[in-house]
C-alpha distance (Angstrom), angle and dihedral (degrees) to the residues before:
residue distance angle dihedral
M1 . . .
K2 3.82 . .
A3 3.81 90.9 .
I4 3.74 88.7 54.7
K5 3.67 95.4 48.5
K6 3.86 90.7 48.8
S7 3.82 89.2 51.9
L8 3.67 93.1 55.2
T9 3.64 93.3 47.1
E10 3.84 93.2 55.6
E11 3.89 93.4 45.9
E12 3.85 108.1 125.3
Y13 3.84 129.8 -162.6
L14 3.66 120.9 -140.2
Y15 3.98 113.0 -154.4
L16 3.84 117.7 -158.6
D17 3.75 129.0 -173.5
F18 3.83 117.5 -123.2
S19 3.83 122.7 -170.0
H20 3.74 105.3 152.9
Q21 3.87 141.5 -39.9
T22 3.78 142.4 -130.8
K23 3.83 128.1 -169.8
G24 3.81 106.3 -55.5
C25 3.76 97.5 -3.4
I26 3.80 138.5 83.0
F27 3.73 119.8 -159.8
P28 2.85 141.0 -101.6
L29 3.85 91.1 48.9
H30 3.87 89.9 -131.7
T31 3.77 86.8 72.6
S32 3.90 95.2 46.3
V33 3.91 85.2 50.8
T34 3.77 94.6 49.2
L35 3.82 90.8 47.9
F36 3.72 93.0 48.8
L37 3.89 91.9 52.3
L38 3.85 89.7 50.1
S39 3.68 91.5 52.1
Y40 3.87 91.0 45.5
C41 3.82 89.5 52.7
D42 3.86 92.7 40.2
C43 3.78 82.6 -129.1
K44 3.90 116.7 177.8
I45 3.75 99.5 153.8
F46 3.86 96.3 98.6
K47 3.78 127.5 74.7
I48 3.73 102.3 -130.4
C49 3.73 124.2 -146.2
L50 3.86 126.6 -175.4
V51 3.76 110.7 -147.6
V52 3.82 115.1 -147.3
T53 3.77 139.8 176.0
K54 3.86 122.8 -119.4
D55 3.73 94.7 -103.8
V56 3.95 97.7 54.0
N57 3.73 123.3 98.8
T58 3.66 104.8 -113.8
D59 3.89 98.8 -175.7
S60 3.82 99.9 150.4
S61 3.90 91.9 -155.8
L62 3.78 88.7 61.5
L63 3.85 91.5 52.7
R64 3.81 97.2 49.1
D65 3.82 99.0 85.6
D66 3.88 92.9 56.5
L67 4.01 97.6 40.7
I68 3.60 126.8 79.8
Q69 3.82 101.4 -77.3
D70 3.77 101.0 -135.7
V71 3.86 100.9 37.7
E72 3.78 123.4 92.5
I73 3.89 112.6 -127.3
Q74 3.77 124.2 -167.9
I75 3.79 121.8 -150.0
I76 3.79 116.1 -139.4
S77 3.86 137.6 166.0
R78 3.74 125.7 -114.6
Q79 3.71 90.0 -107.9
E80 3.77 92.7 59.2
L81 3.79 94.0 60.9
P82 3.81 115.3 113.8
P83 3.83 111.7 -96.1
I84 3.84 92.7 -111.3
V85 3.94 89.0 61.6
Q86 3.82 98.0 42.0
N87 3.79 95.5 96.2
C88 3.85 97.1 31.5
C89 3.79 128.0 105.9
L90 3.78 108.7 -118.4
P91 2.93 145.7 -95.9
A92 3.81 91.2 74.0
V93 3.66 134.1 163.6
V94 4.00 120.6 -149.6
E95 3.73 128.8 -168.0
R96 3.81 114.3 -125.5
S97 3.89 89.8 -105.0
D98 3.74 89.9 63.6
N99 3.83 90.8 -133.2
F100 3.86 101.9 102.2
C101 3.74 125.9 54.3
R102 3.91 133.2 -178.7
A103 3.78 110.7 -165.0
G104 3.86 132.8 179.6
L105 3.70 130.5 63.6
A106 3.86 100.4 -99.4
V107 3.89 90.7 41.1
V108 3.84 92.6 52.3
L109 3.84 95.4 41.3
R110 3.91 90.4 53.4
H111 3.83 91.0 46.8
I112 4.07 88.5 51.6
I113 3.66 90.6 52.7
Q114 3.85 93.8 47.3
K115 3.86 90.6 46.6
S116 3.73 92.3 47.1
Y117 3.78 91.2 53.8
E118 3.72 94.5 47.1
A119 3.83 90.0 52.3
D120 3.85 88.4 52.7
P121 3.86 113.6 16.1
L122 3.90 88.1 -176.7
K123 3.83 87.7 74.8
K124 3.74 92.3 78.3
E125 3.72 90.1 151.0
L126 3.88 87.5 72.7
L127 3.79 90.0 66.6
E128 3.74 89.2 53.4
L129 3.96 87.0 67.7
L130 3.87 87.0 71.7
G131 3.85 89.1 64.0
F132 3.82 131.9 -151.4
K133 3.78 110.3 0.3
K134 3.88 88.1 -4.7
A135 3.77 88.9 -81.7
C136 3.85 103.3 127.9
L137 3.88 108.9 133.5
K138 3.82 89.4 -15.1
A139 3.78 94.6 124.7
C140 3.87 111.6 80.0
A141 3.63 121.6 -110.2
E142 3.79 92.1 -110.7
V143 3.82 88.3 63.5
S144 3.84 106.7 30.0
Q145 3.75 118.1 54.0
W146 3.82 86.1 -164.2
T147 3.79 92.1 59.1
R148 3.78 90.1 44.8
L149 3.82 93.8 53.1
C150 3.85 92.2 48.1
E151 3.82 99.6 37.3
L152 3.90 102.0 34.3
T153 3.74 122.3 5.4
I154 3.90 102.0 45.0
P155 3.88 94.8 48.2
L156 3.76 90.5 46.0
A157 3.70 94.1 45.1
I158 3.76 93.6 49.6
E159 3.75 93.0 45.0
N160 3.91 86.6 55.9
F161 3.74 90.4 45.5
L162 3.88 94.4 51.6
R163 3.86 90.0 46.9
E164 3.87 95.4 49.5
S165 3.83 98.7 36.1
S166 3.76 110.5 120.7
D167 3.78 135.2 152.5
Q168 3.84 94.1 -68.7
P169 3.76 117.2 87.5
P170 3.70 107.4 -90.6
T171 3.72 132.2 -132.0
I172 3.79 107.4 -106.9
P173 3.90 107.9 -122.7
V174 3.85 107.9 -107.0
E175 3.91 85.4 -132.5
I176 3.84 88.8 68.0
L177 3.69 92.2 50.4
Q178 3.80 89.4 47.8
L179 3.85 88.0 55.3
E180 3.84 89.5 47.6
K181 3.87 89.1 52.4
K182 3.79 89.6 47.5
L183 3.78 90.8 54.4
S184 3.87 88.7 52.4
E185 3.77 94.3 57.5
P186 3.88 120.6 96.2
V187 3.80 113.0 -97.7
R188 3.85 122.5 -114.3
V189 3.72 118.5 -155.9
H190 3.80 134.0 162.8
N191 3.78 94.1 -101.4
D192 3.90 92.1 42.5
D193 3.81 100.8 136.4
K194 3.72 93.6 47.4
L195 3.82 96.6 51.4
R196 3.71 93.1 42.4
R197 3.84 91.0 54.3
Q198 3.84 88.4 48.1
K199 3.86 86.6 53.5
L200 3.74 93.5 48.3
R201 3.89 89.5 50.9
Q202 3.92 87.0 50.4
Q203 3.71 94.6 48.8
K204 3.96 90.0 49.9
A205 3.84 90.7 48.7
D206 3.94 90.5 51.2
G207 3.85 89.5 48.1
V208 3.80 93.9 -111.8
G209 3.68 116.2 161.8
P210 3.86 127.1 -125.7
P211 3.81 115.0 -32.8
L212 3.86 110.5 -81.2
T213 3.70 114.1 -114.7
K214 3.82 123.1 -116.6
G215 3.84 113.6 -73.7
K216 3.83 94.3 16.3
A217 3.65 102.5 84.1
K218 3.88 118.7 113.9
S219 3.81 119.1 -167.9
K220 3.68 134.7 147.7
V221 3.73 120.1 -101.7
H222 3.84 111.9 -100.2
T223 3.68 115.0 -111.5
Q224 3.87 126.8 -148.6
E225 3.74 103.0 -58.8
T226 3.78 125.8 159.5
P227 3.75 122.4 -119.1
E228 3.77 88.9 -111.0
E229 3.91 91.0 56.1
L230 3.82 90.5 46.3
D231 3.77 93.8 54.2
S232 3.82 94.5 45.9
S233 3.84 94.9 48.4
S234 3.73 130.4 65.9
E235 3.70 94.9 -97.9
S236 3.62 124.5 149.4
L237 3.80 124.4 -71.4
E238 3.82 89.6 -119.8
L239 3.89 91.9 60.2
K240 3.88 91.0 45.4
V241 3.87 91.6 51.6
A242 3.82 96.0 41.1
F243 3.87 94.3 48.7
S244 3.93 96.1 40.9
K245 3.81 86.2 58.3
L246 3.77 91.7 50.9
T247 3.87 96.1 46.3
V248 3.83 101.2 36.0
Q249 3.79 103.6 23.1
E250 3.75 93.6 -132.1
E251 3.78 139.4 78.5
P252 3.75 118.8 -83.7
A253 3.84 115.6 -85.9
T254 3.82 111.9 -78.7
T255 3.85 111.3 -97.7
N256 3.72 126.5 -140.5
R257 3.75 121.7 -84.2
E258 3.74 111.9 -67.6
P259 3.96 116.8 -109.7
S260 3.68 114.9 -98.2
H261 3.78 98.0 -105.0
I262 3.92 85.4 57.9
R263 3.75 96.4 46.1
K264 3.86 92.3 47.4
A265 3.78 95.7 46.6
K266 3.82 113.5 121.2
A267 3.86 114.3 -108.8
S268 3.84 87.2 -122.3
D269 3.71 88.1 60.3
L270 3.77 97.6 54.5
P271 3.81 118.9 103.1
P272 3.77 115.2 -109.6
L273 3.86 118.0 -111.8
E274 3.84 113.4 -115.5
H275 3.80 128.0 -137.3
V276 3.90 117.1 -92.5
F277 3.81 92.7 167.5
A278 3.94 132.8 15.5
E279 3.86 95.5 -84.6
G280 3.71 97.0 33.4
L281 3.85 132.5 -86.4
Y282 3.72 96.2 -4.6
F283 3.78 136.9 73.5
T284 3.96 106.5 -122.6
L285 3.77 142.2 161.5
A286 3.87 88.6 -80.5
D287 3.82 90.2 68.2
I288 3.73 90.8 48.8
V289 3.76 90.3 53.5
L290 3.80 95.7 46.3
L291 3.82 96.9 43.6
P292 3.76 101.9 76.2
C293 3.85 91.2 39.1
I294 3.91 94.7 49.3
H295 3.75 89.7 42.9
H296 3.81 97.2 58.1
F297 3.92 88.8 42.6
L298 3.83 91.6 54.0
V299 3.87 91.1 45.8
I300 3.87 89.0 63.9
I301 3.81 92.5 39.6
C302 3.84 93.2 53.9
K303 3.69 94.4 42.4
K304 3.67 102.2 46.6
F305 3.76 110.8 8.7
S306 3.88 107.4 26.8
E307 3.84 91.4 153.1
K308 3.94 87.0 68.8
L309 3.86 91.0 63.5
V310 3.74 93.3 86.8
E311 3.70 90.6 66.0
F312 3.96 92.6 73.9
P313 3.87 109.7 32.2
L314 3.69 91.3 153.6
L315 3.69 92.5 54.4
A316 3.78 90.6 48.3
S317 3.83 89.3 50.2
W318 3.83 92.6 49.8
Y319 3.88 88.0 47.7
Q320 3.85 91.0 53.8
R321 3.67 95.2 42.2
I322 3.93 95.6 49.9
Q323 3.76 91.6 60.1
E324 3.84 89.7 69.3
V325 3.73 92.1 59.2
P326 3.89 106.8 112.8
R327 3.89 111.8 -95.8
V328 3.80 95.5 5.4
K329 3.83 94.3 106.0
T330 3.84 90.9 45.1
A331 3.84 93.3 48.7
A332 3.85 89.7 44.8
S333 3.77 92.9 51.6
K334 3.82 91.1 50.7
C335 3.76 88.7 56.7
G336 3.83 96.6 47.7
I337 3.78 95.3 -103.2
Q338 3.78 112.4 141.6
F339 3.85 110.0 -169.4
L340 3.77 121.2 -129.4
H341 3.82 124.5 -129.4
L342 3.83 105.3 -130.8
P343 3.81 124.6 -158.4
K344 3.78 121.6 -111.8
L345 3.80 113.8 -85.2
L346 3.79 135.2 -168.2
T347 3.68 115.5 -120.1
I348 3.87 111.1 -119.4
S349 3.67 131.6 -152.5
T350 3.85 127.4 -127.3
E351 3.80 85.2 -113.8
Q352 3.85 91.2 56.5
C353 3.84 90.8 45.9
P354 3.80 110.8 46.4
N355 3.79 91.8 -175.8
L356 3.83 89.0 59.6
S357 3.84 91.3 50.1
E358 3.76 91.7 54.1
V359 3.80 97.8 49.0
P360 3.74 111.3 115.1
G361 3.74 112.3 -104.1
V362 3.96 120.9 -104.5
E363 3.91 85.9 -130.2
E364 3.73 115.5 38.1
H365 3.77 93.3 -153.5
S366 3.77 115.7 35.3
D367 3.85 102.7 154.4
P368 3.75 105.9 119.7
L369 3.77 95.6 -150.0
F370 3.68 136.5 25.9
I371 3.95 121.5 -138.8
G372 3.77 121.6 -136.9
G373 3.85 103.8 32.0
P374 3.76 126.9 -122.0
R375 3.75 101.3 -66.8
P376 3.78 99.4 86.7
T377 3.82 88.3 50.1
M378 3.83 92.9 48.6
A379 3.82 90.6 48.0
K380 3.73 90.1 52.0
L381 3.88 91.0 52.3
M382 3.88 89.0 49.1
E383 3.82 90.3 53.3
K384 3.87 84.9 59.9
G385 3.72 93.8 47.6
I386 3.91 94.9 -102.1
E387 3.70 107.3 134.1
V388 3.91 134.8 167.1
M389 3.79 102.5 -89.5
F390 3.80 132.0 164.2
S391 3.87 125.9 -167.7
P392 3.69 113.2 -125.1
H393 3.80 116.1 -95.3
P394 3.88 110.3 -104.9
C395 3.70 95.4 -135.7
P396 3.83 115.8 -1.6
T397 3.88 95.9 -178.3
W398 3.79 100.4 46.8
T399 3.81 115.8 112.6
V400 3.72 137.9 177.6
D401 3.90 115.1 -100.2
W402 3.78 92.7 -118.9
N403 3.79 93.3 -179.9
V404 3.82 93.0 66.8
L405 3.84 93.0 52.4
P406 3.71 127.8 83.5
A407 3.89 110.8 -86.3
A408 3.87 89.3 -121.0
V409 3.80 88.1 64.3
S410 3.83 94.5 62.8
P411 3.77 122.3 86.4
K412 3.75 87.0 -133.7
E413 3.83 86.9 76.1
G414 3.89 88.3 65.0
K415 3.73 123.8 89.0
M416 3.82 97.0 -98.0
S417 3.76 140.3 106.2
S418 3.80 121.9 -79.4
D419 3.84 90.1 -114.4
R420 3.76 93.0 51.2
A421 3.75 91.5 45.7
L422 3.82 89.0 53.5
R423 3.81 90.7 54.1
K424 3.78 91.8 47.4
Q425 3.87 87.6 53.1
Q426 3.77 90.5 48.4
Q427 3.86 89.8 50.2
L428 3.77 91.2 49.3
N429 3.88 92.0 48.7
N430 3.74 88.7 62.6
L431 3.71 98.3 48.0
V432 3.78 95.7 40.1
Y433 3.89 87.6 54.3
V434 3.76 90.9 63.9
G435 3.79 97.4 18.7
H436 3.78 142.6 -17.3
V437 3.87 130.0 -98.0
G438 3.75 143.8 -174.3
I439 3.85 117.1 -20.1
V440 3.77 88.8 -10.1
L441 3.79 88.3 57.6
A442 3.83 92.8 46.3
H443 3.94 89.6 54.8
M444 3.75 100.6 36.1
L445 3.86 107.6 31.0
P446 3.84 110.7 8.6
S447 3.69 94.3 174.1
C448 3.86 96.2 63.6
Q449 3.87 133.4 77.0
V450 3.87 127.1 -159.2
A451 3.63 136.3 151.1
L452 3.87 135.5 -110.4
H453 3.92 116.6 -165.6
A454 3.93 93.4 -11.9
C455 3.75 102.4 -166.1
G456 3.91 118.7 -118.2
V457 3.78 111.4 -50.3
A458 3.65 91.3 1.4
T459 3.82 85.8 88.9
D460 3.77 89.0 56.8
M461 3.87 91.5 48.9
V462 3.83 89.9 53.0
I463 3.84 90.8 48.3
E464 3.77 92.9 46.5
H465 3.87 93.0 50.6
C466 3.77 90.9 48.0
I467 3.79 89.6 50.6
K468 3.75 94.0 50.1
T469 3.85 90.7 55.8
R470 3.77 94.1 37.3
A471 3.78 91.4 -120.8
S472 3.74 125.8 152.5
F473 3.87 114.3 -109.6
I474 3.82 143.8 -159.0
T475 3.73 120.4 -177.6
C476 3.80 133.1 169.7
P477 3.90 105.3 -148.2
C478 3.77 124.1 -143.6
C479 3.71 142.2 177.5
Y480 3.83 96.8 33.5
G481 3.79 90.1 177.2
F482 3.85 90.6 69.2
I483 3.76 91.3 60.2
Q484 3.71 111.4 116.3
N485 3.84 141.3 141.3
T486 3.81 110.1 -73.5
S487 3.88 139.1 173.5
K488 3.96 85.6 -85.8
F489 3.77 106.0 35.6
N490 3.85 139.0 39.3
F491 3.82 123.3 -165.8
P492 2.99 134.1 -95.4
K493 3.79 91.7 35.5
S494 3.88 104.2 -166.3
E495 3.81 124.7 70.3
Q496 3.90 89.7 -124.7
F497 3.80 94.2 55.8
K498 3.79 92.7 40.7
K499 3.90 89.8 56.9
T500 3.83 89.0 53.4
L501 3.93 110.2 31.8
S502 3.72 137.0 46.6
Y503 3.72 122.8 -138.2
K504 3.75 91.2 -100.3
E505 3.79 93.4 48.4
H506 3.74 88.6 52.8
M507 3.75 91.5 50.2
I508 3.84 88.1 55.5
L509 3.71 89.1 59.9
C510 3.87 91.0 47.0
R511 3.86 93.6 51.3
F512 3.84 94.4 49.3
A513 3.78 91.9 42.7
D514 3.91 87.0 68.7
Q515 3.72 88.9 59.0
T516 3.83 100.3 89.0
A517 3.82 103.5 103.3
V518 3.81 115.7 140.5
Q519 3.83 91.6 -117.3
L520 3.67 95.8 62.2
P521 3.90 120.3 91.0
P522 3.82 115.2 -85.2
Q523 3.88 93.7 -113.4
R524 3.73 91.5 54.3
R525 3.73 94.8 47.3
L526 3.73 90.0 50.7
I527 3.85 91.7 53.3
G528 3.86 86.5 49.7
K529 3.82 91.6 51.5
Q530 3.81 91.4 51.4
C531 3.77 90.3 48.3
M532 3.87 89.2 52.3
C533 3.64 90.3 49.8
L534 3.93 93.0 52.5
V535 3.73 93.8 47.2
D536 3.78 90.6 51.2
L537 3.68 90.9 45.0
D538 3.81 88.8 59.0
R539 3.75 87.9 52.7
A540 3.87 89.5 47.6
R541 3.79 93.4 50.9
A542 3.88 90.0 47.0
A543 3.93 88.5 54.7
E544 3.67 91.8 46.2
E545 3.84 89.8 55.4
C546 3.72 84.5 61.5
G547 3.72 97.5 56.2
Y548 3.76 103.3 -86.4
S549 3.80 136.0 126.2
V550 3.94 105.2 -134.5
Q551 3.75 133.7 -176.5
V552 3.77 130.7 -172.8
I553 3.69 110.1 -145.1
S554 3.85 134.5 -178.6
M555 3.79 116.5 -128.0
E556 3.81 119.0 -116.3
P557 2.96 121.4 -93.2
E558 3.82 92.4 22.5
S559 3.85 87.3 -150.0
C560 3.85 90.3 72.9
S561 3.75 91.0 86.0
P562 3.92 139.0 -3.2
K563 3.78 85.4 -130.8
N564 3.86 96.2 53.7
N565 3.89 101.8 147.8
M566 3.79 119.2 117.8
I567 3.90 122.2 -166.4
V568 3.78 109.3 -153.9
G569 3.79 116.8 -170.8
V570 3.86 130.6 -179.8
P571 3.83 124.3 -178.4
I572 3.90 114.0 -112.6
């Protein structure tokens, strides 16, 4: 009896939008993507509800061919959604108790993968979909341009393309060209150097000349070959690595030590790794998201405008290759997707295709390192009267009386060392004095929200939300190195900083602001602290331009955290 009760408690409902359908496709594409993942994971643990508007034909018999064939789906109206989902963007997952909701495509897809694995821990390959460090599409679209491209802009662009396609040659969505450009870029993986040396060795053994530079490689698109055929042929190292992981669930066997001339080769002389899948060498959730979208795009292209296919040979190659991933064809068939067989194409470079070279990049700033350091940028700011300046701490010795609070409120109750728990208490002392945060917030002032160590542009999202509602705010920024231009924010933010610094110069400050770890030399940490202050002063000036009084304050003691700035704003 207890087991039954537990099962009912853990039951979850998956709500999917439904607007209309064509052969093999349910719109919006977010719904097709979600159904495809459910099919790939063979997941039947969710109660699935299609949410429709009143004027939509909801004849379930017409939907059957385009849905997962062996999954029961309920059709409901928007008005029948639980209150917690009413204002959410679907898809959304809600626990049976109706008090916890996960919404948004990437969040829901990651949850489906996790729950599918928990239901059957033998399916370890499902966790591989989450990529290196389980971070695939984890960053929100407001922060990550790659997540935004996969989760939002490509599905929407293809929906518009399918809606507007006629007998006239269409304009290829710029998002498709961005993806083609992305697939032409060298791959970066955690064992990058090792694999590139193996590739150099393979090239030398095959009698290939010096490594080809980025953008000049010309190779035929790979057709549908099985993993066995790939392993037995002289295919690229990238394909062998990618398909060995898919078939054996482990890295290829360790090779013997590389020859001296390979080991001593400069990193700049090593050949770049080429894309096998969307994010690099490994099949991930990004491929799952893109496959239904790209398939329906290619169906129209091949049917009406086949001459356009030559504009994206890498995408066509990816589409052919992904069909050989185990279970992909089966999952697609269950969802009514019938794969196309594309002709062989030649890979073209950005030099050969001017349109491709002019496509805006997926990431606006891709240089891994800046040259010159932060001092010239800091000197430039000083010339304009902008210097590192902290407001005095209002009460540096004040502390929460932790002894009178419930034990669960204290960081000491968390699974961490006593030293770290003390530092967390010190951080909270600072924020609680001028506001409240986290568990302390929940206990002492449940009606307020603030942020402790809001990562990258999450700090800017918090400040923006507070400004819109004219609320006071206190935030402790973190991960300055993750700051970049996004769909919501451009840097620098304030007019004062915009007149002085370029985007790249501001990024220099952000990169060096992350260099405050205790193990670094003191002088380097000092420069990092100064860069932190300047980045946060830009945020403060931007808030002041919106009618706020803002201070940038250092926590006391500063040793409580390498990221020890606080930005405190009050509407005037």
